[in-house]
Steps between C-alpha positions, in 0.01 A plus 500: 500500500163331514302525817462178698131452571504195729746287692303194608673281760397275786524583869673251729150396606401410143290804407542671164581872520609783275811660652426827323177535700687501831781731391309771318658843506855391594787366294531124527819292521440135413757237591457172314684232696505130592573343840758262350702782341799590719534844336135561582504394862855616577499839325176600328257448789725691744535775237121515461463525878752786505321681215170454682644655816683789331254596226159565654387664175492162320324168564727197496341168411654155467370250246610140545526338157446124485733302275492131408163417655596628844233480766589787732303561818443804719724338764778449240491872419488617862770258618772659288477810721679487836219694666241255360299805387471653156702823476279621211212348303586182311283337238518187285531470123441126479473477122756774415236710320610827664868401464438463125284815489810701598742296283719416799844355424518281810497561873553727675343751266384849596225700329450864597164655407399861543183596689299471176610145419764579236816288506799722579770235538552127461814375674626142523725390785608593849873554468676836499408614147130423556513661845643820350243513219218452748640759740519760220146414385363547853689828542349630174154445647584731790598789272 
Protein backbone atom coordinates (compact mmCIF):
# COMPACT_ATOMS: atom_id res chain seq x y z
CA UNK A 1 0.00 0.00 0.00
CA UNK A 2 0.98 3.61 -0.47
CA UNK A 3 2.61 5.40 2.40
CA UNK A 4 0.52 8.13 4.05
CA UNK A 5 2.65 11.26 4.18
CA UNK A 6 0.42 13.60 6.20
CA UNK A 7 -2.73 13.51 8.28
CA UNK A 8 -3.67 17.15 8.83
CA UNK A 9 -6.36 17.74 11.47
CA UNK A 10 -7.25 20.43 13.96
CA UNK A 11 -6.66 20.30 17.71
CA UNK A 12 -9.59 21.03 20.01
CA UNK A 13 -7.99 24.45 20.48
CA UNK A 14 -8.14 25.21 16.75
CA UNK A 15 -4.51 24.60 15.77
CA UNK A 16 -3.64 22.63 12.65
CA UNK A 17 -1.39 19.60 13.26
CA UNK A 18 -0.08 16.58 11.41
CA UNK A 19 -0.90 13.49 13.48
CA UNK A 20 1.97 11.59 11.88
CA UNK A 21 4.45 14.04 13.42
CA UNK A 22 3.34 13.18 16.96
CA UNK A 23 3.16 9.43 16.47
CA UNK A 24 6.38 8.75 14.61
CA UNK A 25 7.89 5.33 15.17
CA UNK A 26 4.76 3.60 16.51
CA UNK A 27 1.78 2.05 14.78
CA UNK A 28 -1.23 4.35 14.79
CA UNK A 29 -4.89 3.42 15.30
CA UNK A 30 -7.25 6.13 14.06
CA UNK A 31 -10.89 6.13 15.12
CA UNK A 32 -13.12 8.32 12.97
CA UNK A 33 -16.27 9.05 14.95
CA UNK A 34 -19.03 11.59 15.57
CA UNK A 35 -20.57 12.64 18.91
CA UNK A 36 -24.11 12.08 17.60
CA UNK A 37 -23.41 8.48 16.54
CA UNK A 38 -24.64 6.04 19.20
CA UNK A 39 -22.36 3.25 17.90
CA UNK A 40 -19.45 5.66 18.24
CA UNK A 41 -20.14 6.91 21.74
CA UNK A 42 -21.60 3.66 23.09
CA UNK A 43 -19.13 1.15 21.63
CA UNK A 44 -16.29 2.60 19.55
CA UNK A 45 -14.96 5.18 22.01
CA UNK A 46 -14.94 2.66 24.90
CA UNK A 47 -13.21 0.17 22.57
CA UNK A 48 -10.60 2.78 21.66
CA UNK A 49 -10.03 3.48 25.35
CA UNK A 50 -9.57 -0.24 25.98
CA UNK A 51 -7.13 -0.58 23.06
CA UNK A 52 -5.22 2.44 24.35
CA UNK A 53 -4.90 0.85 27.80
CA UNK A 54 -4.02 -2.67 26.61
CA UNK A 55 -1.77 -1.92 23.64
CA UNK A 56 1.04 0.39 24.72
CA UNK A 57 2.89 -0.38 21.48
CA UNK A 58 0.36 1.63 19.43
CA UNK A 59 -0.92 5.21 19.55
CA UNK A 60 -4.70 5.54 19.59
CA UNK A 61 -6.15 8.77 18.23
CA UNK A 62 -9.76 9.86 17.85
CA UNK A 63 -10.85 12.06 14.97
CA UNK A 64 -14.26 13.71 15.28
CA UNK A 65 -15.76 14.04 11.81
CA UNK A 66 -18.22 16.90 11.28
CA UNK A 67 -21.32 16.14 9.24
CA UNK A 68 -24.06 18.50 8.03
CA UNK A 69 -22.38 21.76 9.01
CA UNK A 70 -21.94 20.75 12.65
CA UNK A 71 -20.22 23.27 14.88
CA UNK A 72 -18.59 21.08 17.52
CA UNK A 73 -16.71 22.63 20.42
CA UNK A 74 -13.98 21.38 22.74
CA UNK A 75 -16.59 21.23 25.54
CA UNK A 76 -18.90 19.12 23.33
CA UNK A 77 -16.10 16.60 22.81
CA UNK A 78 -15.01 16.48 26.46
CA UNK A 79 -18.57 16.29 27.82
CA UNK A 80 -19.27 12.91 26.24
CA UNK A 81 -16.72 11.38 28.63
CA UNK A 82 -17.89 10.68 32.19
CA UNK A 83 -14.51 11.72 33.58
CA UNK A 84 -14.67 15.03 31.64
CA UNK A 85 -11.10 14.30 30.48
CA UNK A 86 -9.89 12.97 27.15
CA UNK A 87 -8.83 9.31 27.46
CA UNK A 88 -6.55 9.67 24.40
CA UNK A 89 -5.85 12.48 21.92
CA UNK A 90 -8.87 13.64 19.93
CA UNK A 91 -8.74 15.90 16.91
CA UNK A 92 -11.27 17.50 14.56
CA UNK A 93 -11.83 16.87 10.86
CA UNK A 94 -14.24 19.75 10.28
CA UNK A 95 -14.38 19.49 6.49
CA UNK A 96 -14.06 15.67 6.23
CA UNK A 97 -10.80 15.93 4.25
CA UNK A 98 -9.03 13.23 6.28
CA UNK A 99 -12.22 11.12 6.37
CA UNK A 100 -12.23 11.22 2.55
CA UNK A 101 -8.44 10.72 2.38
CA UNK A 102 -8.97 7.27 3.95
CA UNK A 103 -12.18 6.50 1.99
CA UNK A 104 -14.15 5.91 5.18
CA UNK A 105 -17.55 4.23 4.81
CA UNK A 106 -19.19 6.04 7.72
CA UNK A 107 -18.58 6.25 11.44
CA UNK A 108 -17.17 4.63 13.43
CA UNK A 109 -14.34 3.76 11.10
CA UNK A 110 -10.93 2.45 12.15
CA UNK A 111 -7.67 2.88 10.23
CA UNK A 112 -4.59 1.00 11.40
CA UNK A 113 -1.23 2.29 10.13
CA UNK A 114 2.15 0.72 10.70
CA UNK A 115 5.04 2.71 12.18
CA UNK A 116 6.05 3.86 8.68
CA UNK A 117 2.63 5.26 7.75
CA UNK A 118 1.37 2.39 5.59
CA UNK A 119 -2.31 1.48 5.94
CA UNK A 120 -2.60 -2.05 7.31
CA UNK A 121 -6.37 -2.22 7.86
CA UNK A 122 -9.51 -0.20 7.25
CA UNK A 123 -12.47 -1.41 9.32
CA UNK A 124 -15.97 0.08 9.44
CA UNK A 125 -18.18 -0.40 12.49
CA UNK A 126 -18.08 -1.26 16.16
CA UNK A 127 -20.17 -4.40 16.42
CA UNK A 128 -18.83 -7.91 16.92
CA UNK A 129 -17.49 -8.54 13.39
CA UNK A 130 -15.60 -5.24 13.36
CA UNK A 131 -14.35 -5.85 16.91
CA UNK A 132 -12.96 -9.25 15.88
CA UNK A 133 -11.26 -7.89 12.76
CA UNK A 134 -9.66 -5.12 14.76
CA UNK A 135 -8.57 -7.48 17.54
CA UNK A 136 -6.85 -9.77 15.01
CA UNK A 137 -5.19 -6.79 13.30
CA UNK A 138 -3.80 -5.53 16.63
CA UNK A 139 -2.59 -9.03 17.57
CA UNK A 140 -0.73 -9.30 14.25
CA UNK A 141 1.21 -6.16 15.16
CA UNK A 142 2.48 -7.84 18.32
CA UNK A 143 3.91 -10.83 16.44
